C-alpha positions in Angstrom: 57.4 -18.8 -69.6 55.3 -17.8 -72.6 52.9 -15.8 -70.4 55.7 -13.8 -68.8 57.2 -13.1 -72.3 53.9 -11.9 -73.5 53.5 -9.5 -70.6 57.1 -8.2 -71.1 56.5 -7.6 -74.8 53.3 -5.7 -74.2 54.9 -3.6 -71.5 57.8 -2.8 -73.9 55.7 -1.6 -76.7 56.6 1.9 -77.9 53.7 2.6 -80.4 50.2 4.1 -80.1 48.7 0.6 -79.5 50.5 0.3 -76.1 47.7 1.7 -73.8 45.0 -0.4 -75.5 47.1 -3.6 -75.5 48.0 -3.1 -71.8 44.3 -2.5 -70.9 43.2 -5.6 -72.8 45.9 -7.9 -71.4 45.3 -6.7 -67.8 41.6 -7.3 -68.3 42.1 -10.8 -69.5 44.4 -11.6 -66.6 42.0 -10.2 -64.1 39.2 -12.2 -65.6 41.2 -15.4 -65.6 42.0 -15.0 -61.9 38.5 -13.6 -61.1 40.0 -10.4 -59.8 37.3 -7.8 -59.6 39.2 -4.7 -58.6 42.8 -3.6 -58.2 44.0 -0.4 -56.6 46.7 0.3 -59.3 46.9 1.1 -63.0 46.8 -1.6 -65.6 50.5 -1.1 -66.2 51.4 -1.4 -62.6 49.1 -4.5 -62.3 50.9 -6.2 -65.2 54.3 -5.3 -63.7 53.2 -6.9 -60.4 51.9 -10.0 -62.1 55.2 -10.3 -64.0 57.3 -9.9 -60.9 55.2 -12.4 -59.0 55.5 -14.9 -61.9 59.2 -14.5 -62.0 59.5 -14.9 -58.3 57.5 -18.1 -58.2 59.3 -19.5 -61.2 62.6 -19.1 -59.4 61.2 -20.6 -56.3 60.1 -23.7 -58.2 63.6 -24.1 -59.6 65.2 -24.2 -56.1 
């Protein structure tokens, strides 16, 4: 769950570093999954990753 917590914390940032941190984290995640292009903003991408992670985590518990 550490990965999902990191994404949540970055998305919840309220300071001027938020856009940079979102961009950096989205880039790292895309690189780790070899995703070349996405048709959404970095913030929307991170929200999608977080939702998918939570969904699959719940499925694994069932």
